[in-house]
N, C-alpha and C positions, 0 to 999 in steps of 0.2 A: 578518194582519200579524204577529202574535206568532209563528206557525209559521215564517215567513220569517226573522224576527230570530233565532230559536233555531238555525235551520240555519246562518246566517252565523257565529254564535258557535261552533258546533260545528266548522265549517270552519276558523275562526281557531285554535281550540285544536288541531285536527289538524295544521295547518300549523306552528304554533309547536312542537308536540311533535316533528314530523318534523325541523324545523330543529335543535332541541335534540339530537335523536338523532344527526343527521349531525355536528353540532359535537362531540358527545361522542366519536363514532368517530374524527373527525379528531384530536382531542386525544390519544386513545389511540395512534393511529398516530404522531403527532408525538412523544409520549413514547417509544414504541418506537424511533423513528428516532434520538432522542437517545441512548438506551442503545446502539443499534447503532453509532453514530458515536463513542461514548465509549471506544474502545479495544477493543471486543469483536470488531471486524472485523480479519481478518488479510489479508496480501497473498495468501496461498495460496488463500483461499476462492473467489474468482471465477476464479482462474487455471486454465487447462487445460493449462499447460505441464508436460511431463514431461522427465526427464533425457534420454530417448532422442530427444526432439525437437530437442535442442541439439547442434550439432557442436563448438562451442568457446566459450570466454569470452574476449573481447578486452578487455584492461584498458589504460586510459590514465590516467596520473596528471596532476596539475595542471600539471606541467612539460612535458607532451607525451610523456613516456616511455611506451612501449607494451610489452605482453607478452601472452601467451595461455596458456590452460589448455585442454588437449584430452583429458586423462585422463577416461574415463567415470566413474570412481569420484569424482574431484574435482568434476566437474560435478554429480553426484548430491548430494554433500555441500553444495555451494554452494546448490543449489536447496532442499535441506532447511533450510539455515540461514536463508533468506529467507522460507520458507513461513509461519513463525510470527510474523513482524514485524507489529506492530499499527499500525493507522491512527491518525494524530494528528488531533485535531479542530481545533487552532489552526493558522493559517498562521504559520510560523516565519520570523523574520528572521535569517538566518545567512549566514556567509561563503560564497564560491563553493565548489563541491564539491571534495573531495580527489582524487576519481577518478571515472571512469565505467567501467562494465562492460557491454559489449554482449554479449547472448546471441545468438550467431550460430545461426540456426535452419536446419534441414535444407531448408526450403522457400525458402531464400535471403533471408528477411527478417532484420532485426536488431531486437532488443528492448533498448532502451537504459535503463540504470539509473544514477543519480548517487548517489554515496556520500560521507558525511562520517564518516570513521573515524580521523582522525589524532590526536584527543585522547581522553583517558581516558573522558570522559563522552559522547562522540559515538557514536551507534549508528544514525544516520539514513540513509535513502535515499529517493529519489523516483523514481517510475515515470511519466514524462511521457506514455508511451504509453497510460496509463489515465486519469491525472488529474494535477493539480499537488499531490496529496496526499503528505504525508510519512509514512513508516513508520519505526517504531523496532524495530530488531533486538533480540532477546533478548541478554543478555550472552554466552551460549553461542554464539549465532549470529554475533556479532561475532568471537569467539575463533576459530570455525571458518573464517570468511572470511579473517581475518588469517593463520591457519595455511596456508590454501590459497595465499595470495599469496606465501608463502615460496618456492613453486615458481618464481615469476617475479621473485624478489628482485633478481637482477642487473640487470634492466631497469627496475625500479621505484624510485621515490624512497625512500631509506632512512628517511625520517621516519615511515613507517607502522609501523616496527618499534621505535620508541623506547619 
């Protein structure tokens, strides 16, 4: 009887140890996930878009004015500006977007991004094609995008340039 009881105890210890190990691994992965989501992830990391995949940028402001950028150099600069944007962990409650920029792709698809750039502290965009997650542009990234929008200034709302 004693041998059987000892075996049951050893099995329980083994099961508890295994569960503890799994729990510890889960906790480590959870912590890594928190670090990963805490701004260390950029828009460009999972994206496979290259400037040569994009034929034009179609810009629409909140008033419905439209414009486009077709310069290869400008498209490359735009893509570079959004590559380093970092993911936000919180769901933000903000006003409607100031503009949308559709990346018109060579394969006929459009990749739509919504931007909040009209105020000094706003450097946000969201890519609904990937998730409802917000990304924060670097200050330099915002500057580059606003500079590129100068090319379409006549057709876009002047408030972006205040």
